[in-house]
Backbone bond lengths (Angstrom), bond angles and torsions (degrees), N, CA, C in turn:
res aa  C-N    CA-C-N  psi(-1)  N-CA   C-N-CA  omega(-1)  CA-C   N-CA-C  phi
1 M - - - 1.428 - - 1.460 109.63 -
2 S 1.427 115.72 139.65 1.422 123.77 -176.04 1.655 105.93 -75.94
3 Y 1.240 112.09 170.99 1.463 121.72 179.84 1.626 110.91 -63.90
4 T 1.359 109.29 -23.70 1.529 109.55 -172.02 1.535 112.16 -112.27
5 S 1.347 117.16 -5.72 1.555 112.68 -178.51 1.496 105.37 -71.30
6 P 1.380 105.47 147.09 1.533 117.16 -176.71 1.577 112.50 -64.42
7 N 1.297 118.73 134.77 1.427 126.62 164.33 1.538 105.74 -94.33
8 W 1.289 114.54 90.31 1.546 115.72 -175.44 1.432 117.49 -67.01
9 D 1.450 117.60 -21.71 1.480 120.41 177.28 1.548 109.88 -76.43
10 S 1.298 117.71 -15.11 1.548 117.67 177.82 1.532 107.93 -122.46
11 S 1.284 115.12 37.05 1.548 123.79 178.48 1.454 112.55 -96.10
12 V 1.379 112.08 159.11 1.477 120.60 174.81 1.495 101.65 -127.51
13 L 1.313 117.60 143.98 1.525 125.14 174.70 1.504 101.24 -97.30
14 I 1.336 119.18 126.18 1.455 124.60 178.58 1.525 110.97 -119.08
15 T 1.305 118.17 121.47 1.428 118.53 178.52 1.597 104.55 -105.34
16 I 1.311 112.92 144.65 1.518 118.34 -175.29 1.506 106.98 -114.61
17 D 1.305 116.82 129.69 1.522 127.34 161.73 1.636 110.47 49.42
18 T 1.342 117.04 31.55 1.603 114.32 -179.49 1.445 104.73 -88.72
19 Q 1.330 117.15 70.42 1.430 125.56 179.28 1.619 108.52 -109.84
20 N 1.397 112.93 159.40 1.413 114.69 -175.71 1.483 118.51 -57.52
21 D 1.314 121.20 -31.68 1.427 126.82 -172.01 1.530 108.43 -82.59
22 F 1.393 120.54 -14.04 1.451 129.92 175.21 1.483 113.73 -99.33
23 T 1.442 114.79 -17.36 1.391 113.61 -163.54 1.526 115.33 -119.25
24 L 1.320 110.95 -40.96 1.473 117.92 -169.23 1.551 108.78 -75.20
25 P 1.411 114.65 146.41 1.524 117.81 -170.89 1.636 103.46 -67.70
26 G 1.283 111.06 134.41 1.430 119.79 179.50 1.489 118.90 82.41
27 A 1.432 113.53 2.25 1.409 117.47 176.35 1.443 117.84 -66.41
28 P 1.244 125.38 160.93 1.556 122.47 -169.23 1.481 114.85 -66.72
29 A 1.291 119.27 -17.83 1.489 125.04 -179.54 1.557 110.73 -136.38
30 E 1.290 109.73 37.51 1.545 118.07 -176.74 1.542 112.61 -55.19
31 I 1.324 116.97 123.21 1.450 117.06 169.81 1.460 113.35 -98.69
32 A 1.424 114.17 114.22 1.453 114.54 -175.84 1.429 116.68 -56.84
33 G 1.319 110.97 137.28 1.543 120.25 -177.23 1.430 118.43 95.88
34 T 1.315 113.87 -15.13 1.604 116.86 177.73 1.351 118.81 -62.93
35 S 1.342 114.71 -47.74 1.475 118.11 179.56 1.581 111.51 -67.17
36 Q 1.408 118.36 -21.46 1.411 119.54 179.36 1.495 113.00 -80.26
37 V 1.390 121.31 -19.24 1.457 123.43 173.22 1.440 113.31 -88.38
38 L 1.384 123.24 -4.59 1.377 125.71 -173.69 1.528 114.89 -56.94
39 P 1.313 115.97 -39.22 1.428 122.67 179.51 1.689 112.79 -60.55
40 H 1.315 111.57 -34.81 1.370 116.46 179.56 1.612 108.90 -82.63
41 M 1.298 114.97 -33.17 1.517 115.32 171.14 1.581 114.26 -59.06
42 Q 1.369 108.15 -45.81 1.476 118.00 178.92 1.514 112.15 -55.10
43 K 1.410 118.72 -42.11 1.391 120.12 179.68 1.506 116.40 -67.75
44 A 1.401 114.97 -37.38 1.437 123.18 -176.40 1.506 103.85 -72.50
45 L 1.324 126.66 -39.58 1.447 128.52 -179.75 1.487 108.56 -69.00
46 E 1.307 123.45 -40.01 1.472 128.55 175.67 1.429 109.54 -58.27
47 A 1.361 119.25 -43.03 1.463 120.57 -179.02 1.494 114.31 -67.86
48 Y 1.308 115.34 -42.29 1.416 126.27 174.23 1.494 111.07 -55.26
49 R 1.369 115.37 -54.72 1.376 118.87 176.38 1.544 117.83 -57.88
50 A 1.386 118.00 -45.53 1.386 126.94 176.70 1.588 106.89 -56.35
51 N 1.231 123.24 -41.80 1.471 126.23 -179.61 1.459 118.02 -91.10
52 R 1.437 112.32 10.89 1.396 117.41 176.17 1.554 118.24 52.49
53 L 1.383 106.98 40.29 1.451 112.11 178.32 1.549 107.92 -111.13
54 P 1.379 114.54 151.59 1.505 119.89 -163.25 1.564 109.56 -69.95
55 I 1.299 110.18 150.40 1.544 118.53 172.79 1.448 107.27 -131.33
56 V 1.389 117.48 147.94 1.402 118.71 175.65 1.595 102.11 -140.94
57 H 1.273 113.48 126.68 1.470 125.80 -178.84 1.603 104.49 -97.54
58 V 1.255 120.66 118.78 1.481 126.75 177.50 1.433 111.97 -102.21
59 I 1.387 116.20 124.20 1.497 113.07 -171.94 1.567 100.94 -125.09
60 R 1.447 108.20 176.67 1.489 117.15 170.38 1.540 99.54 -122.86
61 Y 1.368 111.97 159.75 1.435 133.48 168.85 1.578 108.02 -127.75
62 Y 1.384 116.61 138.29 1.435 120.87 169.88 1.491 103.26 -123.50
63 K 1.393 119.42 111.21 1.390 120.25 173.05 1.452 111.71 -65.70
64 E 1.272 117.74 152.49 1.517 121.90 -174.62 1.646 109.26 -66.08
65 D 1.406 114.80 -29.61 1.509 110.70 -175.27 1.625 107.28 -86.73
66 G 1.358 118.50 4.60 1.315 118.04 174.38 1.632 115.12 83.49
67 S 1.301 113.69 -5.53 1.469 117.25 -170.92 1.524 120.20 -60.87
68 N 1.389 112.22 -20.47 1.447 115.86 179.17 1.617 115.36 -116.75
69 V 1.373 105.40 20.70 1.408 108.33 -169.91 1.574 113.50 -99.27
70 D 1.346 124.22 149.76 1.363 124.24 177.69 1.614 111.77 -55.71
71 L 1.159 116.64 150.54 1.552 120.27 -177.03 1.530 108.91 -59.05
72 C 1.298 121.08 -37.65 1.508 126.97 -177.90 1.440 109.56 -67.66
73 R 1.250 125.37 -12.76 1.464 124.76 -173.75 1.520 111.17 -129.79
74 R 1.476 115.86 -4.19 1.452 117.35 -171.46 1.572 109.97 -68.45
75 E 1.323 113.57 -37.40 1.476 114.63 -177.65 1.518 113.77 -58.63
76 A 1.276 111.94 -43.10 1.479 116.49 -174.15 1.455 107.23 -69.93
77 I 1.311 119.28 -35.56 1.506 118.71 179.34 1.645 111.47 -67.43
78 E 1.313 109.03 -40.87 1.468 115.92 178.54 1.474 112.06 -64.76
79 K 1.272 120.87 -26.95 1.426 126.64 174.02 1.581 118.04 -85.84
80 G 1.281 112.77 6.58 1.440 125.11 167.84 1.559 116.35 105.16
81 A 1.246 119.20 13.36 1.572 121.81 176.09 1.554 100.25 -72.51
82 R 1.388 111.07 134.75 1.478 119.35 176.88 1.435 106.93 -112.29
83 I 1.347 120.82 106.92 1.457 124.81 177.87 1.580 105.63 -131.12
84 A 1.300 115.01 128.00 1.472 123.51 178.34 1.433 112.67 42.74
85 V 1.334 116.45 47.90 1.344 117.15 176.46 1.664 111.10 -70.91
86 P 1.273 116.67 143.10 1.388 124.07 177.08 1.509 111.33 -52.79
87 D 1.333 111.03 129.17 1.547 121.35 174.82 1.564 108.35 73.33
88 S 1.352 119.16 15.11 1.589 118.73 178.38 1.542 100.43 -103.47
89 A 1.379 113.94 158.42 1.437 128.73 173.37 1.478 104.85 -57.22
90 G 1.348 124.28 -38.60 1.334 121.79 -177.22 1.543 120.77 -66.37
91 A 1.455 111.77 -17.07 1.379 116.59 179.66 1.492 113.98 -90.21
92 E 1.303 113.24 -13.62 1.634 117.24 -178.46 1.481 108.94 -66.32
93 L 1.334 110.29 150.51 1.437 118.04 164.61 1.564 113.73 -55.12
94 V 1.326 114.60 144.02 1.506 117.60 -178.00 1.540 109.24 -73.50
95 R 1.362 112.69 143.84 1.467 120.04 -162.52 1.552 105.59 -56.83
96 E 1.272 126.51 -32.07 1.407 127.15 -171.19 1.486 115.56 -64.29
97 I 1.451 112.32 -23.03 1.548 116.32 -174.22 1.397 110.86 -108.23
98 R 1.406 122.84 1.64 1.543 125.52 -175.83 1.424 110.06 -76.49
99 P 1.349 121.97 144.43 1.481 124.88 174.77 1.642 104.91 -73.32
100 P 1.294 115.28 161.37 1.462 119.96 176.07 1.450 122.96 -46.02
101 A 1.396 115.87 -37.98 1.439 121.85 -173.06 1.551 108.13 -99.52
102 Y 1.289 121.76 19.58 1.404 126.01 -178.50 1.528 115.91 -65.34
103 G 1.406 117.12 128.72 1.538 110.28 -179.97 1.460 107.29 -113.95
104 S 1.318 122.98 -73.48 1.456 125.29 170.33 1.529 112.57 -159.42
105 L 1.272 115.74 164.41 1.427 117.76 -173.93 1.542 113.39 -77.43
106 D 1.382 121.15 142.26 1.403 129.71 -175.89 1.442 101.89 -97.83
107 S 1.504 120.48 96.11 1.349 123.79 -177.14 1.547 115.72 -62.47
108 A 1.326 110.68 -42.78 1.475 119.92 176.23 1.497 110.33 -47.83
109 T 1.323 116.60 -59.47 1.380 123.47 -177.04 1.532 110.00 -56.20
110 L 1.306 119.15 -52.21 1.427 127.83 -177.06 1.487 114.42 -57.60
111 L 1.436 115.03 -50.77 1.403 121.00 -177.19 1.504 105.62 -63.23
112 A 1.340 123.37 -33.12 1.430 122.40 -178.72 1.566 114.02 -78.12
113 G 1.281 116.27 0.51 1.509 116.22 175.80 1.510 110.38 102.70
114 G 1.304 121.62 4.58 1.437 122.11 -170.67 1.530 103.67 -86.05
115 F 1.476 111.16 170.61 1.395 119.20 171.42 1.407 109.46 -115.92
116 Q 1.284 114.10 122.65 1.565 120.98 -171.24 1.587 102.24 -93.44
117 K 1.307 115.88 121.90 1.479 125.87 174.89 1.543 109.54 -80.51
118 I 1.316 114.61 121.50 1.485 118.02 178.83 1.548 110.21 -124.25
119 G 1.287 117.53 2.72 1.546 118.84 174.27 1.468 105.66 -156.83
120 Q 1.361 115.07 179.43 1.431 122.22 -175.19 1.510 108.91 -60.33
121 Q 1.346 120.30 -43.29 1.422 118.97 177.05 1.545 105.89 -127.84
122 E 1.264 122.62 48.30 1.392 126.99 -170.02 1.436 117.99 -136.05
123 W 1.304 120.54 130.68 1.499 115.36 -175.03 1.584 105.10 -139.08
124 V 1.488 111.83 166.28 1.483 119.62 167.24 1.405 108.00 -121.60
125 M 1.235 119.12 145.53 1.504 129.01 171.89 1.492 113.47 -135.43
126 Y 1.353 120.07 148.07 1.422 124.40 175.79 1.587 109.17 -99.72
127 K 1.292 112.41 141.68 1.348 119.01 168.31 1.550 115.01 -120.45
128 P 1.322 122.87 132.22 1.363 126.83 -172.35 1.569 113.91 -80.45
129 R 1.283 117.17 -10.36 1.533 116.87 179.55 1.481 106.41 -148.93
130 W 1.276 117.46 -171.38 1.515 120.14 -174.01 1.551 118.82 -49.74
131 G 1.286 108.68 -47.58 1.538 113.44 -175.06 1.472 114.10 -84.91
132 A 1.284 115.85 145.10 1.593 119.58 -176.16 1.531 106.22 -76.49
133 F 1.365 123.07 -10.83 1.390 118.18 -175.92 1.543 113.82 -99.34
134 Y 1.307 108.97 -15.95 1.569 117.58 -175.30 1.489 112.49 -66.05
135 Q 1.353 114.16 111.56 1.570 118.30 178.08 1.425 109.51 60.82
136 T 1.372 120.20 41.26 1.482 115.80 -179.56 1.622 100.03 -142.75
137 D 1.451 113.84 167.00 1.375 115.60 -177.93 1.596 114.07 -100.73
138 L 1.440 113.09 28.65 1.336 120.56 -175.21 1.594 112.30 -56.16
139 E 1.317 114.80 -50.69 1.417 120.06 -173.08 1.523 108.18 -61.37
140 H 1.346 121.70 -47.93 1.398 120.60 173.08 1.540 117.91 -53.83
141 F 1.410 108.52 -46.52 1.468 115.55 177.01 1.636 109.82 -54.11
142 L 1.261 121.71 -44.25 1.337 122.48 -170.63 1.684 106.61 -81.36
143 R 1.242 119.98 -39.14 1.408 119.21 177.96 1.559 111.79 -60.62
144 E 1.331 115.91 -37.33 1.367 122.03 -179.26 1.492 112.76 -66.77
145 R 1.281 118.54 -17.68 1.463 125.27 175.37 1.435 114.34 -105.05
146 N 1.242 121.23 7.38 1.519 131.27 179.18 1.548 106.98 56.56
147 I 1.445 119.41 36.34 1.357 119.06 168.97 1.553 108.72 -84.91
148 D 1.466 108.00 134.11 1.488 110.85 175.02 1.536 113.61 -126.69
149 T 1.271 118.79 4.11 1.415 119.74 174.66 1.539 110.28 -131.61
150 L 1.384 110.27 127.12 1.432 118.37 179.32 1.526 114.49 -105.17
151 V 1.263 120.07 123.85 1.510 126.71 -175.63 1.589 106.83 -108.77
152 F 1.282 115.54 118.51 1.405 125.92 -169.51 1.564 113.72 -101.23
153 I 1.341 117.86 121.96 1.543 112.17 164.68 1.587 100.81 -138.00
154 G 1.382 114.71 -176.72 1.468 120.61 179.29 1.442 119.29 122.07
155 C 1.316 114.59 -136.93 1.479 121.17 -155.55 1.649 108.95 -114.78
156 N 1.297 111.94 120.56 1.398 119.63 161.68 1.549 112.69 69.58
157 F 1.400 116.68 73.40 1.382 124.92 178.97 1.603 116.94 -39.61
158 P 1.288 114.64 -58.27 1.505 117.90 -169.78 1.581 114.33 -54.21
159 N 1.328 113.53 -29.11 1.458 118.12 -173.50 1.593 113.79 -95.11
160 C 1.397 114.95 -90.76 1.393 120.84 -167.47 1.454 110.01 -80.53
161 P 1.443 127.49 -37.55 1.392 122.81 178.31 1.534 110.81 -63.25
162 R 1.416 113.68 -53.31 1.441 118.30 176.92 1.523 117.80 -47.61
163 T 1.421 113.30 -50.05 1.406 115.81 -178.38 1.545 110.39 -61.94
164 S 1.435 117.29 -46.31 1.389 123.35 178.52 1.491 109.41 -54.41
165 I 1.288 119.14 -41.62 1.531 117.65 -178.56 1.499 116.15 -70.45
166 Y 1.447 112.94 -30.81 1.395 111.44 172.95 1.663 113.38 -72.09
167 E 1.295 111.75 -33.24 1.470 110.97 174.23 1.474 115.22 -67.02
168 A 1.266 114.70 -35.31 1.469 117.59 177.10 1.416 114.99 -68.49
169 S 1.342 121.77 -33.15 1.373 129.54 173.39 1.598 113.16 -65.46
170 E 1.417 113.24 -42.13 1.340 119.30 170.52 1.502 121.75 -52.86
171 R 1.382 106.72 -30.73 1.541 116.31 179.88 1.551 112.03 -94.14
172 D 1.248 119.74 12.68 1.453 129.78 175.33 1.556 106.52 60.60
173 F 1.303 119.66 35.47 1.455 122.63 157.44 1.498 115.80 -75.35
174 R 1.374 123.36 140.89 1.409 118.11 167.26 1.603 110.38 -74.64
175 V 1.336 112.59 145.51 1.492 118.49 -168.89 1.472 110.55 -123.93
176 V 1.341 112.72 143.70 1.500 113.72 178.13 1.478 102.99 -137.25
177 M 1.275 119.87 132.59 1.579 126.29 174.21 1.425 106.12 -112.33
178 V 1.342 120.57 122.18 1.404 128.71 176.26 1.479 106.45 -90.64
179 S 1.315 119.34 98.72 1.425 118.45 -160.40 1.579 112.20 -75.95
180 D 1.402 120.60 -24.53 1.391 122.18 -176.25 1.531 107.72 -93.92
181 S 1.390 116.85 10.70 1.462 116.49 178.01 1.477 108.22 -129.41
182 M 1.291 117.55 36.61 1.479 131.94 173.96 1.346 114.28 -143.64
183 S 1.376 119.98 144.96 1.393 124.65 -178.72 1.527 111.91 -84.22
184 Q 1.298 114.88 162.10 1.546 122.81 172.75 1.525 115.26 47.86
185 V 1.412 111.10 40.26 1.402 115.65 167.22 1.359 115.99 -91.55
186 Y 1.510 115.12 140.76 1.382 121.68 -173.43 1.491 109.55 -135.83
187 E 1.375 113.72 155.71 1.544 113.07 -170.28 1.509 121.43 -64.08
188 K 1.315 113.15 -32.52 1.486 115.73 168.56 1.521 116.06 -62.55
189 G 1.302 114.13 -35.50 1.497 114.80 179.66 1.515 109.25 -71.84
190 I 1.359 115.74 -36.05 1.572 114.05 174.91 1.434 112.56 -59.85
191 Q 1.337 121.05 -42.15 1.391 124.27 -174.52 1.593 109.86 -67.19
192 E 1.392 111.51 -35.17 1.493 112.87 177.50 1.540 109.18 -73.12
193 M 1.212 121.61 -30.98 1.480 120.05 174.50 1.543 111.52 -63.87
194 R 1.383 113.59 -43.05 1.441 114.02 179.29 1.573 108.90 -61.94
195 N 1.299 118.00 -37.84 1.405 120.36 -176.63 1.565 117.06 -60.92
196 I 1.341 111.79 -20.07 1.497 115.04 177.53 1.525 109.44 -105.91
197 G 1.412 116.81 15.38 1.508 117.59 174.43 1.520 115.24 93.92
198 V 1.243 118.13 8.07 1.602 123.89 178.80 1.410 101.25 -73.25
199 H 1.346 113.83 130.96 1.391 122.86 167.58 1.682 110.09 -85.95
200 V 1.390 110.62 103.24 1.454 114.40 -177.72 1.517 108.97 -92.90
201 C 1.370 119.48 130.39 1.350 128.04 177.79 1.441 115.59 -140.46
202 Q 1.345 119.20 179.97 1.327 127.39 173.23 1.489 115.22 -111.22
203 L 1.255 119.78 166.65 1.493 122.82 -174.34 1.578 113.82 -50.68
204 D 1.359 114.50 -45.95 1.350 125.48 -176.18 1.657 106.38 -54.04
205 E 1.205 119.92 -59.74 1.437 124.32 173.30 1.509 118.93 -46.08
206 L 1.319 110.60 -43.30 1.577 120.60 174.61 1.528 106.79 -56.98
207 L 1.291 111.54 -60.82 1.515 117.41 -174.94 1.529 110.36 -54.01
208 H 1.275 116.51 -49.69 1.520 120.19 -179.92 1.597 108.59 -56.41
209 A 1.202 112.96 -49.17 1.461 117.49 -173.85 1.473 119.63 -61.43
210 I 1.336 116.51 -33.49 1.600 127.28 -177.29 1.590 103.39 -95.81
211 S 1.349 126.61 -14.33 1.454 127.13 -174.27 1.568 107.80 -64.91
């Protein structure tokens, strides 16, 4: 096996920013194409749950005072835009990707850097910027569980998934991108991911690999 080939048995499925305010049609920060890939995301999540493999949902919060917001969006938030506000319906995971026992997000735990358990092998974490590793304990969380392969699905490839993939590669994790289970994917981006050793596949391959 090569250094970059997935180890499916020691993999984690990571969803990125698949929250109501980024996903639902007409939402304040809707990312086109995200609602369309939800059926594929559902199937990937169901397979990981059925095989008792870990899942991490990575989310964003934007406080209403703008204090934790990227500079490129801070002015809009300070002027009244409400996007993924802690404890709001818009910040919640979309219904289609929630585990059966899901209640609601615990913003205090998440903003403090904690991992909220929402299923048997399923957690939510907050990231303050594009990348899931930036100022978070994600790497420690994964190493502690002997996870060496990260499988990415979710919202808006050019921004948060792409950055998180580069950060994972920098830390010598094996990386998988499920291209038909992520929004805003484009062919040049797929080639760039392959160039850094990312295993790009589609849902069918993922389901077959972990079945």
